[in-house]
C-alpha positions in Angstrom: -79.6 -8.5 31.9 -78.0 -7.6 35.1 -76.2 -4.4 36.0 -72.7 -5.7 35.6 -73.5 -7.0 32.1 -75.0 -3.6 31.1 -71.8 -1.8 32.4 -69.6 -4.3 30.5 -71.5 -3.7 27.3 -71.1 0.1 27.8 -67.4 -0.3 28.4 -67.0 -2.3 25.2 -69.1 0.2 23.3 -66.8 3.0 24.6 -63.9 1.1 23.2 -65.6 0.6 19.8 -66.0 4.4 19.8 -62.3 4.9 20.0 -61.7 5.1 23.8 -58.6 3.0 24.5 -57.4 4.4 27.9 -58.8 3.7 31.3 -59.6 7.4 31.8 -61.3 7.7 28.4 -63.5 4.6 29.1 -64.4 5.8 32.6 -65.2 9.3 31.4 -67.3 8.1 28.5 -69.3 5.6 30.5 -69.9 8.1 33.2 -71.0 10.9 30.9 -73.0 8.8 28.4 -74.6 6.2 30.7 -74.4 7.7 34.2 -72.3 4.9 35.7 -70.2 5.6 38.8 -66.4 5.5 38.6 -66.5 2.7 41.2 -68.8 0.5 39.1 -66.9 1.1 35.9 -63.6 0.3 37.6 -65.1 -2.9 39.2 -66.5 -4.1 35.9 -63.3 -3.2 34.0 -61.4 -5.4 36.5 -63.9 -8.2 35.9 -63.3 -8.0 32.2 -59.6 -8.2 32.8 -60.0 -11.2 35.1 -62.2 -13.0 32.5 -59.7 -12.3 29.7 -61.9 -10.0 27.6 -59.6 -7.0 27.8 -56.0 -6.3 28.8 -54.9 -3.2 30.7 -51.3 -2.1 30.4 -49.2 1.0 30.7 -48.9 3.0 27.5 -45.5 4.0 26.0 -46.5 7.7 26.0 -44.7 10.0 28.4 -42.3 7.5 30.0 -40.8 10.4 31.9 -43.8 10.4 34.2 -43.3 7.9 37.0 -45.5 6.3 37.9 -47.7 6.6 34.9 -51.2 7.5 36.0 -53.6 4.5 35.6 -56.0 6.7 33.7 -53.5 6.8 30.9 -53.1 3.0 30.7 -54.2 1.3 27.5 -57.2 -1.0 27.4 -57.1 -3.4 24.4 -59.2 -6.5 23.5 -57.5 -9.6 24.8 
């Protein structure tokens, strides 16, 4: 198993544990597995490109413009 696959599995595990925001997934994978923010963001982007997950702005706090990406939702595609 290569490094990208490992990070992808850890991202999906973070989602199964209830983390559904970019920030929550990054924080969980960094704290639990020691991945860098750059690697998590890279692999999260790869999962989006491959249609595994979708990343979109949440409806929370629409008064904040622009909505920080860390608050964006990550959902299975």
